[in-house]
C-alpha positions as a printed NumPy array, in Angstrom:
array([[ 27.193,   6.617,  18.964],
       [ 27.049,   4.072,  22.02 ],
       [ 30.054,   5.689,  23.654],
       [ 30.066,   5.873,  27.191],
       [ 29.487,   9.562,  27.59 ],
       [ 26.23 ,   8.966,  24.829],
       [ 25.206,   6.404,  26.911],
       [ 25.498,   8.044,  30.293],
       [ 23.307,  11.083,  29.208],
       [ 20.577,   8.66 ,  27.427],
       [ 20.181,   7.081,  31.157],
       [ 19.912,  10.382,  32.746],
       [ 17.456,  11.462,  30.36 ],
       [ 15.134,   8.086,  31.379],
       [ 16.404,   7.976,  35.167],
       [ 13.546,  10.958,  35.882],
       [ 10.777,   8.928,  33.725],
       [ 10.791,   5.644,  36.378],
       [  7.948,   5.405,  38.914],
       [  6.148,   8.64 ,  40.128],
       [  3.239,   9.954,  37.816],
       [  4.135,   7.443,  34.975],
       [  0.597,   5.695,  34.915],
       [ -0.166,   9.637,  33.324],
       [  2.298,   9.35 ,  30.797],
       [  0.662,   8.163,  27.272],
       [  2.49 ,   4.832,  26.378],
       [  4.388,   4.819,  22.923],
       [  4.63 ,   0.8  ,  22.579],
       [  7.2  ,   0.792,  25.08 ],
       [  8.712,  -1.904,  27.344],
       [ 11.032,  -2.507,  30.166],
       [ 14.886,  -3.257,  28.63 ],
       [ 17.548,  -4.654,  30.941],
       [ 21.081,  -2.995,  30.753],
       [ 24.336,  -5.236,  31.681],
       [ 24.919,  -2.615,  34.77 ],
       [ 21.513,  -4.075,  36.505],
       [ 19.669,  -0.531,  35.096],
       [ 15.981,  -0.606,  33.908],
       [ 15.163,   1.367,  31.384],
       [ 11.189,   1.988,  30.203],
       [ 10.89 ,   2.875,  26.698],
       [ 10.206,   1.627,  22.826],
       [ 11.802,   0.952,  20.199],
       [ 12.608,   4.043,  17.336],
       [ 15.236,   2.437,  14.936],
       [ 17.886,  -0.26 ,  14.778],
       [ 21.042,   1.345,  13.361],
       [ 24.3  ,  -0.497,  13.154],
       [ 24.905,  -1.913,  16.002],
       [ 22.482,   0.647,  18.399],
       [ 19.086,   0.763,  19.222],
       [ 17.068,   3.769,  19.304],
       [ 14.919,   3.797,  22.201],
       [ 12.186,   6.422,  22.947],
       [ 11.282,   7.092,  26.156],
       [  7.168,   7.998,  27.139],
       [  8.476,  11.948,  27.526],
       [  9.447,  11.798,  23.916],
       [ 12.865,  12.052,  24.848],
       [ 15.613,   9.29 ,  23.038],
       [ 18.628,   8.217,  22.816],
       [ 21.071,   4.994,  21.62 ],
       [ 21.986,   2.033,  23.532],
       [ 24.615,  -0.4  ,  22.621],
       [ 22.867,  -3.825,  21.534],
       [ 25.57 ,  -5.773,  23.008],
       [ 24.742,  -4.07 ,  26.383],
       [ 21.544,  -5.254,  26.505],
       [ 20.307,  -8.875,  27.621],
       [ 19.437, -11.699,  25.56 ],
       [ 16.323, -11.729,  26.036],
       [ 15.986,  -7.777,  24.851],
       [ 18.483,  -8.647,  22.165],
       [ 15.796, -11.432,  20.503],
       [ 13.09 ,  -9.249,  21.103],
       [ 15.226,  -6.491,  18.369],
       [ 15.523,  -9.625,  16.05 ],
       [ 11.952, -10.131,  15.908],
       [ 11.342,  -6.388,  16.188],
       [ 13.491,  -5.933,  12.895],
       [ 11.336,  -8.637,  11.101],
       [  8.352,  -6.934,  11.25 ],
       [ 10.706,  -3.369,  10.831],
       [ 13.245,  -3.937,   8.678],
       [ 12.977,  -2.542,   4.923],
       [ 12.588,  -4.61 ,   1.789],
       [ 15.647,  -4.665,   0.236],
       [ 16.632,  -2.184,  -2.194],
       [ 13.906,   0.112,  -0.784],
       [ 16.027,   2.806,  -0.421],
       [ 15.477,   6.116,   1.529],
       [ 11.172,   6.756,   2.134],
       [ 10.018,  10.272,   0.819],
       [  7.346,  10.216,   3.596],
       [  7.587,   8.843,   7.26 ],
       [  4.409,   7.955,   8.626],
       [  3.438,   7.297,  12.23 ],
       [ -0.305,   5.7  ,  13.303],
       [ -0.827,   4.748,  16.686],
       [ -3.934,   2.018,  18.019],
       [ -5.619,   3.405,  20.879],
       [ -5.37 ,   1.235,  24.338],
       [ -8.451,  -0.056,  24.838],
       [-10.669,   1.664,  22.033],
       [ -9.995,  -0.64 ,  18.7  ],
       [ -9.383,   2.612,  16.717],
       [ -6.279,   3.993,  14.842],
       [ -5.242,   7.678,  16.094],
       [ -5.335,   8.89 ,  12.411],
       [ -8.629,   8.079,  10.466],
       [ -6.995,   9.847,   7.345],
       [ -3.395,   9.641,   6.   ],
       [ -2.05 ,  11.754,   2.33 ],
       [  0.368,  10.992,   0.66 ],
       [  1.513,  12.103,  -3.259],
       [  1.295,   9.621,  -5.929],
       [  3.944,   7.626,  -6.144],
       [  6.066,   8.435,  -3.171],
       [  8.38 ,   6.015,  -1.126],
       [  6.166,   5.324,   2.088],
       [  7.424,   4.174,   5.453],
       [  4.613,   3.406,   7.676],
       [  4.974,   2.466,  11.257],
       [  2.461,   1.132,  12.869],
       [  2.571,   1.776,  16.734],
       [  0.676,  -0.667,  18.797],
       [  0.117,   0.388,  22.436],
       [ -2.774,  -1.596,  22.877],
       [ -3.115,  -5.047,  25.117],
       [ -4.143,  -6.977,  21.913],
       [ -2.165,  -7.84 ,  18.277],
       [ -3.286,  -5.663,  15.428],
       [ -1.618,  -5.005,  11.761],
       [ -2.695,  -2.179,   8.693],
       [ -3.79 ,  -3.265,   5.18 ],
       [ -4.245,  -0.596,   2.226],
       [ -7.062,  -1.867,  -0.377],
       [ -8.279,  -0.779,  -3.661],
       [-10.454,   2.249,  -3.589],
       [-14.156,   1.209,  -3.737],
       [-16.976,   0.711,  -1.224],
       [-16.617,  -2.221,   1.027],
       [-13.455,  -3.561,  -0.83 ],
       [-11.906,  -3.801,   2.803],
       [-14.09 ,  -5.52 ,   4.529],
       [-13.998,  -7.696,   1.627],
       [-10.506,  -8.081,   2.517],
       [-10.837,  -8.507,   5.869],
       [-13.429, -11.023,   5.104],
       [-10.932, -13.323,   3.27 ],
       [ -8.405, -12.533,   6.344],
       [-10.828, -14.596,   8.581],
       [-11.297, -17.508,   6.524],
       [ -7.511, -18.044,   7.52 ],
       [ -8.66 , -19.596,  10.861],
       [ -5.981, -21.411,  12.395],
       [ -3.025, -20.168,   9.875],
       [ -3.677, -16.404,  10.684],
       [ -1.159, -15.596,  12.98 ],
       [  1.382, -17.443,  10.954],
       [  0.091, -14.817,   8.019],
       [ -0.335, -12.098,  10.194],
       [ -4.115, -12.424,   9.158],
       [ -2.893, -10.718,   5.998],
       [ -4.85 , -12.758,   3.307],
       [ -4.374, -13.352,  -0.536],
       [ -7.029, -10.997,  -2.154],
       [ -7.323,  -9.004,  -5.444],
       [ -8.156,  -6.052,  -3.667],
       [ -5.41 ,  -6.127,  -1.139],
       [ -2.802,  -3.616,  -1.87 ],
       [ -0.556,  -3.591,   0.884],
       [ -0.576,  -5.371,   4.228],
       [  1.855,  -5.046,   7.607],
       [  3.062,  -7.318,   9.203],
       [  1.536,  -7.843,  12.981],
       [  2.427,  -5.986,  15.82 ],
       [  2.667,  -7.547,  18.998],
       [  0.888,  -6.045,  22.155],
       [  2.806,  -2.837,  22.846],
       [  5.489,  -2.837,  20.102],
       [  5.311,  -1.669,  16.155],
       [  5.57 ,  -2.821,  12.598],
       [  7.002,  -0.925,   9.744],
       [  4.941,  -1.223,   6.457],
       [  7.225,  -0.004,   2.998],
       [  5.155,   0.732,   0.239],
       [  5.418,   2.993,  -2.58 ],
       [  2.179,   5.143,  -3.225],
       [ -0.123,   4.385,  -6.129],
       [  0.253,   6.846,  -8.959],
       [ -3.538,   7.075,  -9.254],
       [ -5.086,   9.573,  -6.73 ],
       [ -8.229,   8.622,  -4.873],
       [ -9.453,   7.347,  -1.478],
       [ -7.571,   4.079,  -0.412],
       [ -9.234,   2.694,   2.371],
       [ -7.137,   0.775,   5.343],
       [ -8.075,  -1.546,   8.052],
       [ -6.863,  -3.902,  10.475],
       [ -7.677,  -7.497,   9.232],
       [ -7.514,  -8.921,  12.576],
       [-10.974, -11.129,  13.545],
       [-13.701,  -8.602,  14.643],
       [-11.471,  -5.505,  14.31 ],
       [-12.407,  -4.189,  10.722],
       [-15.892,  -2.889,  11.485],
       [-14.01 ,  -0.318,  13.695],
       [-10.671,  -0.259,  13.356],
       [-10.568,   1.958,   9.656],
       [ -9.042,   4.739,   7.882],
       [ -8.44 ,   6.188,   4.364],
       [ -5.161,   6.891,   2.595],
       [ -6.004,   9.994,   0.412],
       [ -3.279,  10.034,  -2.365],
       [ -3.032,  13.36 ,  -3.763],
       [ -1.364,  15.909,  -5.457],
       [ -1.726,  18.305,  -2.858],
       [ -1.211,  16.859,   0.267],
       [ -3.375,  18.151,   3.11 ],
       [ -0.924,  19.955,   5.831],
       [ -3.626,  19.48 ,   8.325],
       [ -3.608,  15.892,  10.826],
       [ -5.083,  15.283,  13.967],
       [ -7.802,  17.352,  13.05 ],
       [-10.613,  17.13 ,  15.334],
       [-13.881,  18.89 ,  15.991],
       [-15.716,  19.397,  19.27 ],
       [-19.688,  20.635,  19.17 ],
       [-21.918,  22.908,  21.298],
       [-25.043,  23.539,  20.982],
       [-26.659,  27.008,  21.958],
       [-27.483,  30.627,  20.668],
       [-24.787,  33.501,  21.001],
       [-24.315,  36.859,  19.078],
       [-20.503,  36.755,  19.61 ],
       [-17.993,  33.644,  20.162],
       [-18.607,  32.691,  23.368],
       [-15.829,  30.935,  26.052],
       [-15.979,  27.403,  24.67 ],
       [-14.594,  26.529,  28.315],
       [-17.186,  27.265,  30.04 ],
       [-20.3  ,  25.475,  27.94 ],
       [-20.449,  21.473,  27.59 ],
       [-19.856,  20.098,  25.078],
       [-22.251,  18.057,  22.939],
       [-19.86 ,  15.819,  21.572],
       [-16.318,  15.497,  19.832],
       [-14.421,  13.412,  16.985],
       [-12.035,  13.322,  14.145],
       [-13.146,  15.005,  11.121],
       [-13.461,  12.246,   8.856],
       [-12.641,  14.424,   5.646],
       [ -9.404,  15.517,   7.413],
       [-10.055,  19.629,   6.24 ],
       [-12.516,  21.613,   8.081],
       [-16.083,  20.736,   7.172],
       [-19.199,  21.834,   8.429],
       [-21.238,  18.479,   7.109],
       [-19.203,  16.949,  10.364],
       [-22.16 ,  18.016,  11.947],
       [-25.722,  17.511,  11.221],
       [-26.72 ,  20.812,  13.237],
       [-28.24 ,  23.668,  11.307],
       [-29.045,  26.516,  13.488],
       [-28.088,  27.459,  17.046],
       [-24.434,  25.934,  17.314],
       [-21.07 ,  26.124,  17.383],
       [-17.771,  24.142,  16.642],
       [-14.478,  24.027,  17.446],
       [-12.008,  22.667,  15.19 ],
       [ -7.98 ,  21.86 ,  16.554],
       [ -5.483,  20.037,  15.2  ],
       [ -1.583,  20.405,  13.883],
       [ -1.326,  22.174,  10.423],
       [  2.419,  21.492,   8.256],
       [  4.339,  24.368,   6.958],
       [  6.72 ,  23.602,   4.425],
       [  8.966,  26.742,   4.879],
       [  9.653,  29.438,   7.111],
       [  7.849,  33.083,   5.921],
       [  4.997,  34.839,   6.444],
       [  1.375,  32.886,   5.673],
       [ -1.912,  34.501,   5.078],
       [ -4.496,  32.808,   6.66 ],
       [ -8.545,  33.578,   5.243],
       [-11.545,  32.757,   6.699],
       [-14.925,  33.066,   5.349],
       [-18.107,  32.606,   7.511],
       [-21.498,  33.074,   8.146],
       [-22.087,  33.604,  11.361],
       [-19.02 ,  34.762,  13.364],
       [-15.466,  32.496,  13.364],
       [-12.096,  33.068,  14.685],
       [ -8.621,  31.464,  13.505],
       [ -5.528,  30.56 ,  15.726],
       [ -2.288,  29.325,  15.302],
       [ -0.194,  28.175,  18.29 ],
       [ -2.972,  29.445,  20.461],
       [ -2.985,  32.943,  19.245],
       [ -5.254,  34.919,  17.351],
       [ -4.745,  35.692,  13.629],
       [ -8.114,  36.136,  12.731],
       [-11.083,  37.294,  14.425],
       [-14.472,  37.397,  12.829],
       [-16.771,  37.781,  15.509],
       [-20.536,  38.589,  15.536],
       [-23.668,  38.002,  13.372],
       [-23.047,  38.222,   9.668],
       [-23.33 ,  37.008,   6.197],
       [-20.84 ,  35.432,   4.235],
       [-17.525,  37.629,   3.67 ],
       [-14.029,  37.014,   3.896],
       [-11.386,  37.969,   6.665],
       [ -7.371,  37.854,   6.542],
       [ -4.682,  37.51 ,   8.86 ],
       [ -0.83 ,  37.285,   8.588],
       [  1.419,  35.447,  10.645],
       [  5.141,  34.458,  10.719],
       [  5.936,  30.988,  11.326],
       [  8.777,  28.519,  11.268],
       [  8.926,  25.464,   9.129],
       [  7.402,  22.134,  10.937],
       [  4.384,  21.854,  13.163],
       [  2.137,  24.442,  14.192],
       [ -1.649,  23.496,  16.69 ],
       [ -4.151,  25.602,  14.513],
       [ -7.772,  25.796,  15.97 ],
       [-10.889,  27.15 ,  14.047],
       [-13.975,  27.981,  15.964],
       [-17.028,  29.143,  14.82 ],
       [-20.853,  29.654,  15.544],
       [-23.951,  29.825,  13.758],
       [-26.76 ,  31.996,  14.268],
       [-29.719,  31.214,  11.852],
       [-30.457,  31.26 ,   8.536],
       [-27.653,  29.879,   5.881],
       [-24.405,  28.347,   7.722],
       [-21.115,  28.315,   5.722],
       [-16.963,  27.842,   6.664],
       [-13.981,  28.451,   4.314],
       [-10.307,  28.511,   5.424],
       [ -7.642,  28.873,   3.084],
       [ -3.787,  29.917,   3.467],
       [ -0.851,  31.433,   0.973],
       [  2.217,  30.442,   1.528],
       [  5.316,  32.996,   1.311],
       [  5.66 ,  35.009,  -1.758],
       [  2.686,  32.508,  -3.311],
       [ -0.352,  34.494,  -4.874],
       [ -2.178,  31.321,  -4.952],
       [ -4.237,  30.379,  -2.213],
       [ -5.065,  27.237,  -0.795],
       [ -8.157,  25.44 ,   0.609],
       [ -7.693,  24.429,   3.605],
       [-11.709,  23.225,   4.403],
       [-13.426,  21.185,   2.205],
       [-15.529,  23.98 ,   0.374],
       [-13.686,  26.626,  -2.223],
       [-13.813,  29.815,  -1.134],
       [-17.282,  31.623,  -1.897],
       [-17.381,  34.33 ,  -4.486],
       [-19.353,  36.614,  -2.595],
       [-22.513,  36.38 ,  -4.946],
       [-20.029,  38.531,  -7.939],
       [-18.582,  36.448, -10.861],
       [-15.244,  37.7  , -12.308],
       [-17.7  ,  40.016, -14.558],
       [-20.797,  39.739, -12.842],
       [-22.658,  37.094, -15.551],
       [-21.452,  33.647, -14.277],
       [-23.82 ,  30.972, -15.288],
       [-24.848,  28.413, -12.943],
       [-26.23 ,  25.027, -13.423],
       [-28.831,  24.142, -10.604],
       [-31.559,  21.529, -10.683],
       [-30.404,  20.825, -14.741],
       [-27.504,  21.107, -16.743],
       [-27.125,  24.578, -18.241],
       [-25.921,  24.979, -21.999],
       [-24.089,  27.789, -23.459],
       [-23.245,  27.774, -27.25 ],
       [-20.8  ,  30.38 , -28.194],
       [-16.845,  31.266, -28.693],
       [-15.229,  29.116, -25.714],
       [-11.481,  29.078, -25.642],
       [-10.002,  26.053, -26.049],
       [-13.042,  24.443, -28.014],
       [-13.457,  26.803, -30.946],
       [-16.061,  28.63 , -32.809],
       [-18.902,  26.043, -32.686],
       [-18.169,  25.391, -29.33 ],
       [-21.252,  23.888, -26.841],
       [-20.577,  24.698, -22.984],
       [-22.59 ,  22.297, -20.95 ],
       [-22.259,  23.084, -17.16 ],
       [-24.039,  20.134, -14.952],
       [-25.139,  20.279, -11.555],
       [-22.721,  19.994,  -8.104],
       [-20.016,  22.297, -10.475],
       [-18.414,  20.167, -13.114],
       [-18.537,  20.918, -16.656],
       [-16.966,  20.234, -20.069],
       [-16.924,  22.291, -23.765],
       [-17.977,  20.273, -26.667],
       [-16.707,  21.328, -30.112],
       [-18.808,  20.868, -32.651],
       [-16.537,  21.616, -35.569],
       [-14.285,  18.209, -34.722],
       [-16.989,  16.367, -32.753],
       [-14.529,  16.5  , -29.489],
       [-15.061,  16.828, -26.065],
       [-12.36 ,  19.872, -25.704],
       [-12.617,  20.446, -21.83 ],
       [-13.399,  19.369, -18.555],
       [-13.406,  21.81 , -15.626],
       [-14.459,  22.209, -11.788],
       [-16.453,  24.988,  -9.952],
       [-18.076,  27.789, -11.745],
       [-19.229,  26.986, -15.069],
       [-19.082,  30.409, -17.663],
       [-18.449,  34.098, -17.163],
       [-21.054,  35.373, -20.479],
       [-20.796,  38.59 , -20.214],
       [-18.602,  39.163, -23.013],
       [-21.109,  37.585, -25.159],
       [-23.966,  38.778, -23.634],
       [-22.948,  42.974, -23.604],
       [-21.951,  45.076, -25.769],
       [-20.965,  43.348, -29.703],
       [-19.987,  40.197, -28.121],
       [-16.621,  39.338, -29.639],
       [-13.714,  37.215, -28.51 ],
       [-13.345,  33.48 , -27.121],
       [-14.287,  33.247, -23.599],
       [-12.024,  30.837, -20.987],
       [-13.819,  28.322, -18.45 ],
       [-14.64 ,  30.626, -15.185],
       [-13.616,  27.344, -12.589],
       [-10.667,  25.293, -12.197],
       [ -8.557,  22.277, -12.946],
       [ -9.067,  22.184, -16.376],
       [ -8.275,  18.957, -18.366],
       [ -7.691,  19.188, -21.824],
       [ -8.984,  16.492, -24.549],
       [ -7.347,  15.48 , -27.5  ],
       [ -7.26 ,  17.697, -30.419],
       [ -8.531,  16.833, -33.609],
       [-11.648,  14.443, -34.747],
       [-12.197,  11.704, -32.506],
       [-12.3  ,   8.684, -35.354],
       [ -9.688,   7.462, -38.378],
       [ -8.976,   4.77 , -39.9  ],
       [ -5.366,   4.292, -39.287],
       [ -3.381,   1.507, -41.605],
       [ -0.011,   1.974, -40.601],
       [  1.549,   2.346, -37.597],
       [  2.916,   5.272, -38.73 ],
       [  0.505,   6.762, -40.016],
       [ -0.339,  10.196, -38.953],
       [ -3.76 ,  11.163, -36.898],
       [ -5.994,  13.621, -39.638],
       [ -5.428,  17.427, -38.676],
       [ -8.354,  19.154, -37.005],
       [-10.946,  20.824, -38.91 ],
       [-11.229,  24.324, -38.579],
       [-14.315,  25.461, -39.945],
       [-14.089,  28.816, -42.082],
       [-16.159,  31.821, -41.464],
       [-19.562,  30.986, -42.877],
       [-18.458,  27.75 , -44.426],
       [-21.995,  25.208, -44.525],
       [-20.267,  22.332, -45.433],
       [-19.003,  19.268, -42.853],
       [-15.103,  18.723, -42.877],
       [-15.243,  16.668, -46.156],
       [-11.714,  14.636, -45.607],
       [-12.519,  13.095, -42.781],
       [-16.648,  12.317, -43.641],
       [-17.933,  13.757, -39.954],
       [-21.316,  15.958, -40.105],
       [-22.675,  17.274, -36.48 ],
       [-26.12 ,  16.435, -36.194],
       [-26.872,  18.22 , -33.2  ],
       [-27.338,  16.561, -29.634],
       [-30.892,  15.535, -27.439],
       [-31.191,  16.142, -23.975],
       [-32.352,  13.275, -21.224],
       [-33.486,  12.848, -17.852],
       [-34.394,  15.114, -15.16 ],
       [-31.335,  17.289, -15.299],
       [-31.533,  17.388, -18.923],
       [-27.86 ,  15.698, -19.904],
       [-26.578,  16.209, -23.393],
       [-26.057,  13.322, -25.63 ],
       [-23.901,  14.588, -28.868],
       [-25.034,  13.018, -32.016],
       [-22.768,  13.072, -35.555],
       [-22.246,  10.698, -38.426],
       [-18.987,   9.789, -39.851],
       [-19.197,   8.29 , -43.256],
       [-22.063,   5.653, -42.986],
       [-21.541,   5.303, -39.115],
       [-23.696,   7.053, -36.464],
       [-22.17 ,   8.07 , -33.255],
       [-23.679,   8.977, -30.14 ],
       [-21.244,  10.65 , -27.04 ],
       [-22.88 ,  11.074, -24.14 ],
       [-21.097,  12.181, -21.236],
       [-22.459,  11.735, -17.457],
       [-20.84 ,  13.292, -14.121],
       [-20.52 ,  11.566, -10.948],
       [-19.71 ,  13.163,  -7.555],
       [-19.682,  17.043,  -7.521],
       [-17.065,  19.707,  -6.873],
       [-17.388,  20.143,  -3.147],
       [-16.407,  16.266,  -2.753],
       [-13.179,  14.653,  -3.55 ],
       [-14.648,  11.927,  -5.532],
       [-15.385,  13.396,  -9.312],
       [-15.919,  11.324, -11.917],
       [-16.644,  11.923, -15.825],
       [-18.376,   8.82 , -17.08 ],
       [-18.905,   8.531, -20.971],
       [-20.473,   6.415, -22.944],
       [-19.825,   6.246, -27.012],
       [-22.345,   4.189, -29.207],
       [-21.239,   3.556, -32.536],
       [-23.822,   1.765, -35.053],
       [-23.245,   0.891, -39.15 ],
       [-21.258,  -1.707, -41.393],
       [-18.106,  -2.616, -39.587],
       [-14.937,  -0.54 , -40.517],
       [-11.566,  -1.997, -40.926],
       [ -9.009,  -0.678, -38.97 ],
       [-10.841,   1.952, -37.189],
       [-10.133,   3.693, -34.273],
       [-10.671,   5.883, -31.396],
       [ -8.559,   8.79 , -29.958],
       [ -8.711,   9.088, -26.155],
       [ -5.628,  11.1  , -25.289],
       [ -2.624,  12.325, -26.752],
       [  0.082,  13.659, -24.158],
       [  3.882,  13.457, -23.709],
       [  3.736,  11.41 , -21.539],
       [  1.047,   7.846, -21.169],
       [  1.81 ,   4.911, -18.625],
       [ -0.534,   1.848, -17.816],
       [ -0.743,   2.101, -13.726],
       [ -2.607,  -0.438, -11.786],
       [ -5.995,  -1.391, -12.135],
       [ -6.002,  -1.056, -16.291],
       [ -5.589,   2.885, -15.521],
       [ -3.847,   4.887, -17.981],
       [ -2.342,   7.922, -16.521],
       [ -1.692,  10.775, -18.779],
       [  0.639,  13.553, -18.198],
       [  0.487,  12.886, -14.634],
       [ -3.084,  14.753, -14.277],
       [ -5.415,  12.379, -16.284],
       [ -6.635,   9.276, -15.392],
       [ -8.589,   7.149, -17.907],
       [ -9.873,   3.708, -17.782],
       [-11.838,   1.962, -20.392],
       [-14.661,  -0.885, -21.022],
       [-14.521,  -1.645, -25.196],
       [-13.605,  -4.84 , -27.041],
       [-10.5  ,  -3.38 , -28.25 ],
       [ -7.274,  -2.944, -26.431],
       [ -6.088,   0.228, -25.827],
       [ -2.844,   0.75 , -27.816],
       [ -0.043,   3.279, -26.892],
       [  2.12 ,   4.548, -29.59 ],
       [  4.744,   7.365, -30.054],
       [  4.208,   9.599, -33.145],
       [  5.48 ,  12.818, -33.873],
       [  7.257,  13.737, -30.51 ],
       [  4.317,  12.383, -28.845],
       [  2.371,   9.656, -27.076],
       [ -1.079,   8.883, -28.203],
       [ -3.516,   6.216, -26.825],
       [ -5.837,   4.431, -29.044],
       [ -8.922,   2.076, -28.634],
       [ -9.292,  -0.279, -32.255],
       [-13.412,  -0.574, -32.968],
       [-14.44 ,  -4.033, -32.383],
       [-18.229,  -4.185, -33.988],
       [-20.654,  -7.086, -33.337],
       [-24.225,  -6.763, -34.956],
       [-23.202,  -4.047, -36.636],
       [-22.417,  -1.762, -33.77 ],
       [-19.812,  -0.899, -30.766],
       [-19.157,   0.605, -27.461],
       [-16.073,   2.627, -25.685],
       [-17.389,   3.548, -21.779],
       [-14.666,   5.759, -20.662],
       [-13.795,   7.013, -16.738],
       [-11.95 ,  10.395, -16.716],
       [-10.798,  11.028, -13.154],
       [ -8.542,  14.296, -12.328],
       [ -5.334,  13.721, -10.405]])
């Protein structure tokens, strides 16, 4: 790098971009550089490596220039750039590099959504092509926390510029240095281990109301980026030529996936989604579109699926060979009247699993796996029978919104939680009805085995064994002193609260789901009320796993797939016993009662 030949070749790349037509090329954060031989170069910094600066022209071409060959003013600019962009000592090589550009004169980021994998090292480059200063601050999840951080920044007053308008605030996770106009700032951080939606915002005074976005931390990293939608109004029986129709509006898709909810139209409308899809490896990819009414999917502007016309919700698939890297994707859709639906998914080369690219999952077409799928609509649906993983006295509960659980009445425990379809009852409702039925949905979280409460007098004392009720047995598990007392239904949705006794203690366990299967914000809240005289060394076993880790926000990550938080007088304890880890909550009584509030999230 930096040889005369390389440097000369680099200049040849940049000579044509000076002057004519340059105002039509998007500014990548460029400035004019002065070389010792008198030449001028319009380019932006990509990186500084050894004794070279890597510059990138507005036409996308890049190359190295020796630092020593640049003017003193340029070298001072590079020194300041390094202060804003150098990686922290010991950070190492980033797992993911993300670029976010400010839109000139619009007070917006070009990416309202980015997606990162939990625990990965991230290099986030903020390229500021605006005439104003900007920064980027990432906050903890929660409505309004980004504005709280921004409002705290505004209090910095005259100290704001010196502190890059990044305040000290408990809801702030990461903050970039301020990017000068037509420059950049790089933020290095390790993504949170807890999945969820983390807002990001520009905290300079007055910017936060419009200059914001969301970082999604997910194990299923969204391959879509730069996804926009253009809305059209009209009545058609076939997909029209969209270029001949005046659009009603266009914008980024807030969810970052194919999503009809970005428009409030119900009938007589069309929508065209355009964006990029990152292909992880070369090979044959199978795309599927299911729609009501017509739809069409294009990759690199070539039709892969043509599912045109007026029809009910039905799927159609197409195969395309793709090289590794970024490809343009476009989905066209129109709705005549009646129901409207759109699903898009793809299968990787050699994979049988279809991954949704849309907010909604693939519809079942009105048929469950064997035809008798139970559905919770206005209120909770309860199914008492043999459920695989929950024992012979299982109580299945399907909640409105596609959240489900199975309660094990042998051991007074929540045996499983899952998403999507509830249960297929055909096995038990037809014929002799024998055997155990598994959940019909997906994303199953298994609860800890065995009974929920026990007295532990020594840290090496094992948790009591599970109680397996023998056939025709009528007695409760005498060793643990448990007796199931049934459940009561509360509220308009008739949510069950499970009731049982443990010795002289009366216990009520009320799980309460929040959110829906179609949303990305799904939570199970659980309230466990205990009444009776205090019991010494009483513990609640909240989790068992190979890995239990305390992360930020007092959240416990179980085997990297479940996140638990608690409100309780007793501080949770992690112990290792018999080759596994356990999460125990000591029960602290007050006025002959105790309360555990637990939140369960999918990862």
